PyMOL Python script that loads the backbone (N, CA, C, O; Angstrom):
from pymol import cmd

cmd.read_pdbstr("""\
ATOM      1  N   MET A   1       0.792  -1.144   0.013  1.00  0.00           N
ATOM      2  CA  MET A   1      -0.043   0.025  -0.045  1.00  0.00           C
ATOM      3  C   MET A   1       0.908   1.280  -0.052  1.00  0.00           C
ATOM      4  O   MET A   1       1.877   1.360   0.703  1.00  0.00           O
ATOM      5  N   LYS A   2       0.590   2.175  -0.885  1.00  0.00           N
ATOM      6  CA  LYS A   2       1.367   3.455  -0.955  1.00  0.00           C
ATOM      7  C   LYS A   2       0.980   4.344   0.155  1.00  0.00           C
ATOM      8  O   LYS A   2      -0.187   4.477   0.523  1.00  0.00           O
ATOM      9  N   LYS A   3       2.021   4.968   0.696  1.00  0.00           N
ATOM     10  CA  LYS A   3       1.792   5.951   1.681  1.00  0.00           C
ATOM     11  C   LYS A   3       1.053   5.533   2.984  1.00  0.00           C
ATOM     12  O   LYS A   3       0.272   6.256   3.601  1.00  0.00           O
ATOM     13  N   TRP A   4       1.402   4.288   3.308  1.00  0.00           N
ATOM     14  CA  TRP A   4       0.654   3.682   4.481  1.00  0.00           C
ATOM     15  C   TRP A   4       0.862   4.454   5.785  1.00  0.00           C
ATOM     16  O   TRP A   4      -0.036   4.592   6.615  1.00  0.00           O
ATOM     17  N   LYS A   5       2.131   4.962   5.920  1.00  0.00           N
ATOM     18  CA  LYS A   5       2.379   5.780   7.169  1.00  0.00           C
ATOM     19  C   LYS A   5       1.544   6.979   7.267  1.00  0.00           C
ATOM     20  O   LYS A   5       0.967   7.264   8.316  1.00  0.00           O
ATOM     21  N   THR A   6       1.457   7.735   6.135  1.00  0.00           N
ATOM     22  CA  THR A   6       0.583   8.889   6.083  1.00  0.00           C
ATOM     23  C   THR A   6      -0.866   8.547   6.449  1.00  0.00           C
ATOM     24  O   THR A   6      -1.487   9.231   7.264  1.00  0.00           O
ATOM     25  N   ILE A   7      -1.353   7.567   5.887  1.00  0.00           N
ATOM     26  CA  ILE A   7      -2.710   7.134   6.099  1.00  0.00           C
ATOM     27  C   ILE A   7      -2.889   6.732   7.588  1.00  0.00           C
ATOM     28  O   ILE A   7      -3.887   7.104   8.206  1.00  0.00           O
ATOM     29  N   LEU A   8      -1.961   6.002   8.140  1.00  0.00           N
ATOM     30  CA  LEU A   8      -2.057   5.500   9.423  1.00  0.00           C
ATOM     31  C   LEU A   8      -2.034   6.788  10.401  1.00  0.00           C
ATOM     32  O   LEU A   8      -2.796   6.881  11.363  1.00  0.00           O
ATOM     33  N   ALA A   9      -1.118   7.729  10.069  1.00  0.00           N
ATOM     34  CA  ALA A   9      -1.073   8.878  10.966  1.00  0.00           C
ATOM     35  C   ALA A   9      -2.401   9.708  10.919  1.00  0.00           C
ATOM     36  O   ALA A   9      -2.895  10.198  11.935  1.00  0.00           O
ATOM     37  N   LEU A  10      -2.908   9.824   9.747  1.00  0.00           N
ATOM     38  CA  LEU A  10      -4.248  10.529   9.615  1.00  0.00           C
ATOM     39  C   LEU A  10      -5.335   9.891  10.405  1.00  0.00           C
ATOM     40  O   LEU A  10      -6.137  10.546  11.071  1.00  0.00           O
ATOM     41  N   LEU A  11      -5.337   8.550  10.309  1.00  0.00           N
ATOM     42  CA  LEU A  11      -6.329   7.859  11.126  1.00  0.00           C
ATOM     43  C   LEU A  11      -6.174   7.914  12.643  1.00  0.00           C
ATOM     44  O   LEU A  11      -7.139   7.908  13.408  1.00  0.00           O
ATOM     45  N   MET A  12      -4.893   7.969  13.031  1.00  0.00           N
ATOM     46  CA  MET A  12      -4.580   7.933  14.440  1.00  0.00           C
ATOM     47  C   MET A  12      -4.791   9.375  15.150  1.00  0.00           C
ATOM     48  O   MET A  12      -4.980   9.484  16.361  1.00  0.00           O
ATOM     49  N   MET A  13      -4.739  10.425  14.285  1.00  0.00           N
ATOM     50  CA  MET A  13      -4.813  11.759  14.825  1.00  0.00           C
ATOM     51  C   MET A  13      -6.243  11.998  15.525  1.00  0.00           C
ATOM     52  O   MET A  13      -6.236  12.478  16.659  1.00  0.00           O
ATOM     53  N   PRO A  14      -7.339  11.719  14.973  1.00  0.00           N
ATOM     54  CA  PRO A  14      -8.537  11.934  15.624  1.00  0.00           C
ATOM     55  C   PRO A  14      -8.692  10.991  16.860  1.00  0.00           C
ATOM     56  O   PRO A  14      -9.352  11.355  17.833  1.00  0.00           O
ATOM     57  N   ILE A  15      -8.101   9.827  16.811  1.00  0.00           N
ATOM     58  CA  ILE A  15      -8.238   8.942  18.009  1.00  0.00           C
ATOM     59  C   ILE A  15      -7.396   9.509  19.127  1.00  0.00           C
ATOM     60  O   ILE A  15      -7.805   9.469  20.288  1.00  0.00           O
ATOM     61  N   ALA A  16      -6.195  10.052  18.795  1.00  0.00           N
ATOM     62  CA  ALA A  16      -5.357  10.639  19.795  1.00  0.00           C
ATOM     63  C   ALA A  16      -6.010  11.956  20.433  1.00  0.00           C
ATOM     64  O   ALA A  16      -5.852  12.245  21.620  1.00  0.00           O
ATOM     65  N   ILE A  17      -6.696  12.663  19.609  1.00  0.00           N
ATOM     66  CA  ILE A  17      -7.398  13.816  20.133  1.00  0.00           C
ATOM     67  C   ILE A  17      -8.503  13.351  21.114  1.00  0.00           C
ATOM     68  O   ILE A  17      -8.613  13.847  22.236  1.00  0.00           O
ATOM     69  N   TYR A  18      -9.325  12.368  20.637  1.00  0.00           N
ATOM     70  CA  TYR A  18     -10.407  11.928  21.379  1.00  0.00           C
ATOM     71  C   TYR A  18      -9.982  11.365  22.810  1.00  0.00           C
ATOM     72  O   TYR A  18     -10.590  11.693  23.829  1.00  0.00           O
ATOM     73  N   PHE A  19      -8.920  10.514  22.813  1.00  0.00           N
ATOM     74  CA  PHE A  19      -8.455   9.914  23.966  1.00  0.00           C
ATOM     75  C   PHE A  19      -7.440  10.754  24.752  1.00  0.00           C
ATOM     76  O   PHE A  19      -7.002  10.342  25.826  1.00  0.00           O
ATOM     77  N   ASN A  20      -7.063  11.925  24.228  1.00  0.00           N
ATOM     78  CA  ASN A  20      -6.123  12.854  24.903  1.00  0.00           C
ATOM     79  C   ASN A  20      -4.725  12.110  25.063  1.00  0.00           C
ATOM     80  O   ASN A  20      -4.146  12.092  26.149  1.00  0.00           O
ATOM     81  N   TRP A  21      -4.256  11.549  24.018  1.00  0.00           N
ATOM     82  CA  TRP A  21      -2.951  10.846  24.089  1.00  0.00           C
ATOM     83  C   TRP A  21      -1.794  11.795  23.909  1.00  0.00           C
ATOM     84  O   TRP A  21      -1.409  12.063  22.771  1.00  0.00           O
ATOM     85  N   GLY A  22      -1.259  12.283  24.902  1.00  0.00           N
ATOM     86  CA  GLY A  22      -0.110  13.230  24.887  1.00  0.00           C
ATOM     87  C   GLY A  22       1.097  12.596  24.197  1.00  0.00           C
ATOM     88  O   GLY A  22       1.831  13.226  23.435  1.00  0.00           O
ATOM     89  N   TRP A  23       1.268  11.209  24.537  1.00  0.00           N
ATOM     90  CA  TRP A  23       2.446  10.494  24.049  1.00  0.00           C
ATOM     91  C   TRP A  23       2.371  10.443  22.437  1.00  0.00           C
ATOM     92  O   TRP A  23       3.412  10.436  21.780  1.00  0.00           O
ATOM     93  N   PHE A  24       1.191  10.410  21.868  1.00  0.00           N
ATOM     94  CA  PHE A  24       1.113  10.309  20.470  1.00  0.00           C
ATOM     95  C   PHE A  24       1.719  11.518  19.771  1.00  0.00           C
ATOM     96  O   PHE A  24       2.426  11.391  18.771  1.00  0.00           O
ATOM     97  N   TRP A  25       1.415  12.742  20.343  1.00  0.00           N
ATOM     98  CA  TRP A  25       1.928  13.958  19.705  1.00  0.00           C
ATOM     99  C   TRP A  25       3.511  14.051  19.837  1.00  0.00           C
ATOM    100  O   TRP A  25       4.205  14.534  18.942  1.00  0.00           O
ATOM    101  N   ALA A  26       4.000  13.573  20.972  1.00  0.00           N
ATOM    102  CA  ALA A  26       5.378  13.495  21.172  1.00  0.00           C
ATOM    103  C   ALA A  26       6.070  12.603  20.128  1.00  0.00           C
ATOM    104  O   ALA A  26       7.091  12.944  19.530  1.00  0.00           O
ATOM    105  N   LEU A  27       5.431  11.430  19.956  1.00  0.00           N
ATOM    106  CA  LEU A  27       5.992  10.426  18.928  1.00  0.00           C
ATOM    107  C   LEU A  27       5.816  11.046  17.543  1.00  0.00           C
ATOM    108  O   LEU A  27       6.711  10.951  16.703  1.00  0.00           O
ATOM    109  N   PHE A  28       4.772  11.621  17.323  1.00  0.00           N
ATOM    110  CA  PHE A  28       4.449  12.214  16.012  1.00  0.00           C
ATOM    111  C   PHE A  28       5.499  13.288  15.568  1.00  0.00           C
ATOM    112  O   PHE A  28       5.981  13.320  14.435  1.00  0.00           O
ATOM    113  N   ILE A  29       5.797  14.139  16.544  1.00  0.00           N
ATOM    114  CA  ILE A  29       6.853  15.193  16.302  1.00  0.00           C
ATOM    115  C   ILE A  29       8.197  14.574  16.089  1.00  0.00           C
ATOM    116  O   ILE A  29       8.942  14.938  15.180  1.00  0.00           O
ATOM    117  N   LEU A  30       8.515  13.563  17.008  1.00  0.00           N
ATOM    118  CA  LEU A  30       9.793  12.809  16.866  1.00  0.00           C
ATOM    119  C   LEU A  30       9.983  12.211  15.506  1.00  0.00           C
ATOM    120  O   LEU A  30      11.002  12.447  14.856  1.00  0.00           O
ATOM    121  N   LEU A  31       9.024  11.443  15.066  1.00  0.00           N
ATOM    122  CA  LEU A  31       9.005  10.822  13.712  1.00  0.00           C
ATOM    123  C   LEU A  31       9.217  11.860  12.636  1.00  0.00           C
ATOM    124  O   LEU A  31      10.036  11.700  11.731  1.00  0.00           O
ATOM    125  N   GLY A  32       8.451  12.934  12.763  1.00  0.00           N
ATOM    126  CA  GLY A  32       8.616  13.976  11.719  1.00  0.00           C
ATOM    127  C   GLY A  32      10.046  14.571  11.748  1.00  0.00           C
ATOM    128  O   GLY A  32      10.666  14.809  10.711  1.00  0.00           O
ATOM    129  N   LEU A  33      10.539  14.801  12.998  1.00  0.00           N
ATOM    130  CA  LEU A  33      11.815  15.267  13.107  1.00  0.00           C
ATOM    131  C   LEU A  33      12.941  14.367  12.479  1.00  0.00           C
ATOM    132  O   LEU A  33      13.893  14.838  11.857  1.00  0.00           O
ATOM    133  N   LEU A  34      12.754  13.121  12.686  1.00  0.00           N
ATOM    134  CA  LEU A  34      13.755  12.175  12.106  1.00  0.00           C
ATOM    135  C   LEU A  34      13.701  12.226  10.569  1.00  0.00           C
ATOM    136  O   LEU A  34      14.724  12.160   9.887  1.00  0.00           O
ATOM    137  N   HIS A  35      12.403  12.352  10.029  1.00  0.00           N
ATOM    138  CA  HIS A  35      12.267  12.400   8.610  1.00  0.00           C
ATOM    139  C   HIS A  35      12.941  13.725   7.993  1.00  0.00           C
ATOM    140  O   HIS A  35      13.614  13.714   6.962  1.00  0.00           O
ATOM    141  N   VAL A  36      12.681  14.810   8.729  1.00  0.00           N
ATOM    142  CA  VAL A  36      13.312  16.141   8.343  1.00  0.00           C
ATOM    143  C   VAL A  36      14.836  16.013   8.287  1.00  0.00           C
ATOM    144  O   VAL A  36      15.458  16.469   7.327  1.00  0.00           O
ATOM    145  N   ILE A  37      15.421  15.419   9.270  1.00  0.00           N
ATOM    146  CA  ILE A  37      16.827  15.375   9.295  1.00  0.00           C
ATOM    147  C   ILE A  37      17.379  14.406   8.213  1.00  0.00           C
ATOM    148  O   ILE A  37      18.422  14.639   7.603  1.00  0.00           O
ATOM    149  N   LYS A  38      16.663  13.380   8.030  1.00  0.00           N
ATOM    150  CA  LYS A  38      17.034  12.503   6.907  1.00  0.00           C
ATOM    151  C   LYS A  38      16.972  13.047   5.572  1.00  0.00           C
ATOM    152  O   LYS A  38      17.862  12.813   4.754  1.00  0.00           O
ATOM    153  N   SER A  39      15.852  13.843   5.280  1.00  0.00           N
ATOM    154  CA  SER A  39      15.666  14.365   3.988  1.00  0.00           C
ATOM    155  C   SER A  39      16.321  15.670   3.796  1.00  0.00           C
ATOM    156  O   SER A  39      16.392  16.096   2.643  1.00  0.00           O
ATOM    157  N   LYS A  40      16.824  16.386   4.794  1.00  0.00           N
ATOM    158  CA  LYS A  40      17.472  17.618   4.780  1.00  0.00           C
ATOM    159  C   LYS A  40      16.549  18.761   4.232  1.00  0.00           C
ATOM    160  O   LYS A  40      17.013  19.770   3.701  1.00  0.00           O
ATOM    161  N   GLU A  41      15.255  18.538   4.394  1.00  0.00           N
ATOM    162  CA  GLU A  41      14.318  19.690   3.992  1.00  0.00           C
ATOM    163  C   GLU A  41      13.039  19.623   4.829  1.00  0.00           C
ATOM    164  O   GLU A  41      12.589  18.532   5.179  1.00  0.00           O
ATOM    165  N   ILE A  42      12.444  20.790   5.155  1.00  0.00           N
ATOM    166  CA  ILE A  42      11.295  20.841   5.996  1.00  0.00           C
ATOM    167  C   ILE A  42      10.202  21.464   5.150  1.00  0.00           C
ATOM    168  O   ILE A  42      10.427  22.475   4.485  1.00  0.00           O
ATOM    169  N   HIS A  43       9.031  20.874   5.171  1.00  0.00           N
ATOM    170  CA  HIS A  43       7.875  21.482   4.574  1.00  0.00           C
ATOM    171  C   HIS A  43       7.004  22.097   5.587  1.00  0.00           C
ATOM    172  O   HIS A  43       6.174  21.443   6.220  1.00  0.00           O
ATOM    173  N   PHE A  44       7.193  23.334   5.734  1.00  0.00           N
ATOM    174  CA  PHE A  44       6.369  24.102   6.803  1.00  0.00           C
ATOM    175  C   PHE A  44       5.328  25.020   6.093  1.00  0.00           C
ATOM    176  O   PHE A  44       4.309  24.552   5.585  1.00  0.00           O
ATOM    177  N   VAL A  45       5.598  26.214   6.083  1.00  0.00           N
ATOM    178  CA  VAL A  45       4.817  27.136   5.323  1.00  0.00           C
ATOM    179  C   VAL A  45       5.341  27.106   3.881  1.00  0.00           C
ATOM    180  O   VAL A  45       4.566  27.289   2.943  1.00  0.00           O
ATOM    181  N   GLU A  46       6.577  26.889   3.706  1.00  0.00           N
ATOM    182  CA  GLU A  46       7.184  26.656   2.398  1.00  0.00           C
ATOM    183  C   GLU A  46       8.327  25.714   2.595  1.00  0.00           C
ATOM    184  O   GLU A  46       8.632  25.372   3.737  1.00  0.00           O
ATOM    185  N   VAL A  47       8.997  25.261   1.522  1.00  0.00           N
ATOM    186  CA  VAL A  47      10.012  24.336   1.718  1.00  0.00           C
ATOM    187  C   VAL A  47      11.256  25.060   2.167  1.00  0.00           C
ATOM    188  O   VAL A  47      11.649  26.073   1.589  1.00  0.00           O
ATOM    189  N   VAL A  48      11.889  24.513   3.234  1.00  0.00           N
ATOM    190  CA  VAL A  48      13.168  25.010   3.698  1.00  0.00           C
ATOM    191  C   VAL A  48      14.210  23.962   3.640  1.00  0.00           C
ATOM    192  O   VAL A  48      14.140  22.981   4.381  1.00  0.00           O
ATOM    193  N   LYS A  49      15.205  24.130   2.764  1.00  0.00           N
ATOM    194  CA  LYS A  49      16.227  23.150   2.638  1.00  0.00           C
ATOM    195  C   LYS A  49      17.437  23.466   3.306  1.00  0.00           C
ATOM    196  O   LYS A  49      17.730  24.658   3.403  1.00  0.00           O
ATOM    197  N   GLU A  50      18.258  22.526   3.828  1.00  0.00           N
ATOM    198  CA  GLU A  50      19.472  22.771   4.494  1.00  0.00           C
ATOM    199  C   GLU A  50      20.481  23.513   3.707  1.00  0.00           C
ATOM    200  O   GLU A  50      21.139  24.451   4.156  1.00  0.00           O
ATOM    201  N   LYS A  51      20.569  23.024   2.463  1.00  0.00           N
ATOM    202  CA  LYS A  51      21.599  23.667   1.435  1.00  0.00           C
ATOM    203  C   LYS A  51      21.302  25.112   1.170  1.00  0.00           C
ATOM    204  O   LYS A  51      22.227  25.920   1.078  1.00  0.00           O
ATOM    205  N   GLU A  52      20.038  25.473   1.045  1.00  0.00           N
ATOM    206  CA  GLU A  52      19.728  26.847   0.736  1.00  0.00           C
ATOM    207  C   GLU A  52      19.757  27.759   1.819  1.00  0.00           C
ATOM    208  O   GLU A  52      20.262  28.874   1.680  1.00  0.00           O
ATOM    209  N   THR A  53      19.212  27.344   2.985  1.00  0.00           N
ATOM    210  CA  THR A  53      19.068  28.253   4.201  1.00  0.00           C
ATOM    211  C   THR A  53      19.335  27.463   5.478  1.00  0.00           C
ATOM    212  O   THR A  53      18.447  27.133   6.264  1.00  0.00           O
ATOM    213  N   PRO A  54      20.708  27.172   5.630  1.00  0.00           N
ATOM    214  CA  PRO A  54      21.118  26.301   6.803  1.00  0.00           C
ATOM    215  C   PRO A  54      20.740  26.772   8.097  1.00  0.00           C
ATOM    216  O   PRO A  54      20.324  25.978   8.941  1.00  0.00           O
ATOM    217  N   ILE A  55      20.856  28.108   8.348  1.00  0.00           N
ATOM    218  CA  ILE A  55      20.552  28.686   9.666  1.00  0.00           C
ATOM    219  C   ILE A  55      19.097  28.516  10.022  1.00  0.00           C
ATOM    220  O   ILE A  55      18.767  28.189  11.162  1.00  0.00           O
ATOM    221  N   LEU A  56      18.209  28.739   9.044  1.00  0.00           N
ATOM    222  CA  LEU A  56      16.752  28.615   9.313  1.00  0.00           C
ATOM    223  C   LEU A  56      16.374  27.171   9.420  1.00  0.00           C
ATOM    224  O   LEU A  56      15.522  26.787  10.221  1.00  0.00           O
ATOM    225  N   TYR A  57      17.019  26.372   8.603  1.00  0.00           N
ATOM    226  CA  TYR A  57      16.791  24.859   8.736  1.00  0.00           C
ATOM    227  C   TYR A  57      17.082  24.394  10.221  1.00  0.00           C
ATOM    228  O   TYR A  57      16.267  23.730  10.862  1.00  0.00           O
ATOM    229  N   TRP A  58      18.299  24.794  10.711  1.00  0.00           N
ATOM    230  CA  TRP A  58      18.656  24.291  11.976  1.00  0.00           C
ATOM    231  C   TRP A  58      17.912  24.898  13.095  1.00  0.00           C
ATOM    232  O   TRP A  58      17.661  24.244  14.108  1.00  0.00           O
ATOM    233  N   VAL A  59      17.520  26.228  12.933  1.00  0.00           N
ATOM    234  CA  VAL A  59      16.596  26.773  13.951  1.00  0.00           C
ATOM    235  C   VAL A  59      15.275  26.092  14.079  1.00  0.00           C
ATOM    236  O   VAL A  59      14.723  25.949  15.170  1.00  0.00           O
ATOM    237  N   MET A  60      14.753  25.655  12.895  1.00  0.00           N
ATOM    238  CA  MET A  60      13.507  24.887  12.921  1.00  0.00           C
ATOM    239  C   MET A  60      13.720  23.521  13.486  1.00  0.00           C
ATOM    240  O   MET A  60      12.795  23.019  14.124  1.00  0.00           O
ATOM    241  N   ILE A  61      14.849  22.856  13.320  1.00  0.00           N
ATOM    242  CA  ILE A  61      15.049  21.621  13.963  1.00  0.00           C
ATOM    243  C   ILE A  61      15.121  21.755  15.444  1.00  0.00           C
ATOM    244  O   ILE A  61      14.568  20.913  16.151  1.00  0.00           O
ATOM    245  N   VAL A  62      15.781  22.783  15.968  1.00  0.00           N
ATOM    246  CA  VAL A  62      15.835  23.056  17.321  1.00  0.00           C
ATOM    247  C   VAL A  62      14.451  23.309  17.941  1.00  0.00           C
ATOM    248  O   VAL A  62      14.117  22.829  19.024  1.00  0.00           O
ATOM    249  N   VAL A  63      13.663  24.102  17.178  1.00  0.00           N
ATOM    250  CA  VAL A  63      12.225  24.349  17.689  1.00  0.00           C
ATOM    251  C   VAL A  63      11.461  23.045  17.749  1.00  0.00           C
ATOM    252  O   VAL A  63      10.824  22.750  18.761  1.00  0.00           O
ATOM    253  N   TRP A  64      11.508  22.295  16.735  1.00  0.00           N
ATOM    254  CA  TRP A  64      10.800  21.023  16.738  1.00  0.00           C
ATOM    255  C   TRP A  64      11.343  20.032  17.804  1.00  0.00           C
ATOM    256  O   TRP A  64      10.576  19.241  18.353  1.00  0.00           O
ATOM    257  N   THR A  65      12.620  20.074  18.083  1.00  0.00           N
ATOM    258  CA  THR A  65      13.213  19.230  19.187  1.00  0.00           C
ATOM    259  C   THR A  65      12.679  19.638  20.543  1.00  0.00           C
ATOM    260  O   THR A  65      12.356  18.822  21.407  1.00  0.00           O
ATOM    261  N   LEU A  66      12.606  20.997  20.681  1.00  0.00           N
ATOM    262  CA  LEU A  66      12.021  21.551  21.943  1.00  0.00           C
ATOM    263  C   LEU A  66      10.589  21.139  22.119  1.00  0.00           C
ATOM    264  O   LEU A  66      10.144  20.740  23.195  1.00  0.00           O
ATOM    265  N   LEU A  67       9.860  21.258  20.975  1.00  0.00           N
ATOM    266  CA  LEU A  67       8.446  20.854  21.052  1.00  0.00           C
ATOM    267  C   LEU A  67       8.223  19.376  21.452  1.00  0.00           C
ATOM    268  O   LEU A  67       7.340  19.025  22.234  1.00  0.00           O
ATOM    269  N   ALA A  68       9.092  18.546  20.855  1.00  0.00           N
ATOM    270  CA  ALA A  68       9.030  17.129  21.163  1.00  0.00           C
ATOM    271  C   ALA A  68       9.390  16.887  22.641  1.00  0.00           C
ATOM    272  O   ALA A  68       8.721  16.117  23.331  1.00  0.00           O
ATOM    273  N   LEU A  69      10.419  17.533  23.101  1.00  0.00           N
ATOM    274  CA  LEU A  69      10.853  17.401  24.503  1.00  0.00           C
ATOM    275  C   LEU A  69       9.738  17.921  25.457  1.00  0.00           C
ATOM    276  O   LEU A  69       9.480  17.300  26.489  1.00  0.00           O
ATOM    277  N   TYR A  70       9.127  18.973  25.140  1.00  0.00           N
ATOM    278  CA  TYR A  70       8.025  19.536  25.957  1.00  0.00           C
ATOM    279  C   TYR A  70       6.856  18.523  25.955  1.00  0.00           C
ATOM    280  O   TYR A  70       6.273  18.282  27.012  1.00  0.00           O
ATOM    281  N   SER A  71       6.515  17.955  24.855  1.00  0.00           N
ATOM    282  CA  SER A  71       5.465  17.040  24.821  1.00  0.00           C
ATOM    283  C   SER A  71       5.681  15.799  25.594  1.00  0.00           C
ATOM    284  O   SER A  71       4.741  15.264  26.181  1.00  0.00           O
ATOM    285  N   ILE A  72       6.993  15.272  25.620  1.00  0.00           N
ATOM    286  CA  ILE A  72       7.356  14.102  26.340  1.00  0.00           C
ATOM    287  C   ILE A  72       7.326  14.402  27.879  1.00  0.00           C
ATOM    288  O   ILE A  72       6.807  13.636  28.691  1.00  0.00           O
ATOM    289  N   LEU A  73       7.923  15.576  28.200  1.00  0.00           N
ATOM    290  CA  LEU A  73       7.960  15.844  29.635  1.00  0.00           C
ATOM    291  C   LEU A  73       6.644  16.166  30.190  1.00  0.00           C
ATOM    292  O   LEU A  73       6.357  15.838  31.341  1.00  0.00           O
ATOM    293  N   ASN A  74       5.764  16.845  29.360  1.00  0.00           N
ATOM    294  CA  ASN A  74       4.437  17.114  29.813  1.00  0.00           C
ATOM    295  C   ASN A  74       3.573  15.792  29.980  1.00  0.00           C
ATOM    296  O   ASN A  74       2.739  15.658  30.875  1.00  0.00           O
ATOM    297  N   TYR A  75       3.851  14.869  29.060  1.00  0.00           N
ATOM    298  CA  TYR A  75       3.108  13.554  29.170  1.00  0.00           C
ATOM    299  C   TYR A  75       3.582  12.851  30.437  1.00  0.00           C
ATOM    300  O   TYR A  75       2.764  12.217  31.104  1.00  0.00           O
ATOM    301  N   LEU A  76       4.788  12.926  30.781  1.00  0.00           N
ATOM    302  CA  LEU A  76       5.316  12.175  31.908  1.00  0.00           C
ATOM    303  C   LEU A  76       5.120  12.963  33.227  1.00  0.00           C
ATOM    304  O   LEU A  76       5.567  12.529  34.289  1.00  0.00           O
ATOM    305  N   ASN A  77       4.455  14.110  33.138  1.00  0.00           N
ATOM    306  CA  ASN A  77       4.154  14.903  34.284  1.00  0.00           C
ATOM    307  C   ASN A  77       5.404  15.386  34.988  1.00  0.00           C
ATOM    308  O   ASN A  77       5.426  15.490  36.214  1.00  0.00           O
ATOM    309  N   ILE A  78       6.425  15.676  34.240  1.00  0.00           N
ATOM    310  CA  ILE A  78       7.695  16.143  34.879  1.00  0.00           C
ATOM    311  C   ILE A  78       7.594  17.702  34.894  1.00  0.00           C
ATOM    312  O   ILE A  78       8.250  18.354  35.707  1.00  0.00           O
ATOM    313  N   LEU A  79       6.789  18.273  34.015  1.00  0.00           N
ATOM    314  CA  LEU A  79       6.593  19.742  34.034  1.00  0.00           C
ATOM    315  C   LEU A  79       5.543  20.146  35.059  1.00  0.00           C
ATOM    316  O   LEU A  79       4.551  19.441  35.245  1.00  0.00           O
ATOM    317  N   MET A  80       5.758  21.291  35.733  1.00  0.00           N
ATOM    318  CA  MET A  80       4.861  21.646  36.756  1.00  0.00           C
ATOM    319  C   MET A  80       3.622  22.383  36.065  1.00  0.00           C
ATOM    320  O   MET A  80       2.689  22.797  36.752  1.00  0.00           O
TER     321      MET A  80
END
""", "prot")
cmd.dss("prot")
cmd.show_as("cartoon", "prot")
cmd.util.cbc("prot")
cmd.orient("prot")
């Protein structure tokens, strides 16, 4: 099946919202982050490629990493 990961993610999103699965969003961000690092480009508002705008690319990587860490720490009730 083509694009099975995308289809699975789309199906899981409303389930995660309904059941308030914080861990899902942390996993979702981490998987997206891994894909971005592997492909060397981010599709956000527009395509950001590491070769064309390396500073913006790495700033976005840092922001996504912080969002993933926040989601994980929030899920584990480590944040106040």
